[in-house]
C-alpha positions, 0 to 999 in steps of 0.5 A: 343628482341622486345619491341612492334609491328612495322609498316615497311614501305619505305619512301624517299628511306629509309626502315623504322619502327615505333612503331605501338602505335605511328600511329594514322591510316593508310588512302589511299591517296585521291586527294591532295590539293597543298599549295603554299609557304609551307615547301618543304616536304609538299605534300599538304592537304587531307580530312581525314573524321572527321579530316578535312583537314590534312597536308601530308608530303612526306620524299623525300622533306627533301633531296631536291627531287621534289615531283612529285604528287602521284597517289591516292591510296599511303598509309598515316600514320597519326600521332596525334598531339596537333593540330590535325593528320599529315600525312606521305606518304608511298612510299611502306607499307611493313606490321607489325612485332612483333619480330626484333633484335636491332642492336648494337650501332655501327651498327646502327650509321653506318646505320644511317650515310648512311641516307641523312643529312636532314632526319638523325635527324628523325631516331633513332636506328635500328633493323634486321628482316629476310628480312633485316635491318631497321631504326626507324622513330620518328614522333616527330623528323620528326614534329619538322624538318618540323616545327610542 
């Protein structure tokens, strides 16, 4: 009972999925330039070819975890916006899936209730794969949460 291919990943300690159609592209994180006085979830700016400098965010910054610099090589998912792409650092890229079973409304609510308050608004619904459950990540809700 799937409704499109999903990119599975972990970020901020959560197992998440996002519809592949919402992802502009995936990049390997290169050197990030810190931005003083920026949002706590902003890891820095990264040069992304023709896209120029792209802001890269980290879910851990929403829950108050101090962002440690990642070694270059982490995966960054770029999400298109009207102002240009915005990156999200993925802790672990878990792959793509084409089939999953949506959780019941009550089971999805129970899973989402376990997420930290600061990130709960970025999640919508949940599903099960043979490897376990995941919450759907909403790029639009995340961008709104960080003020973009």
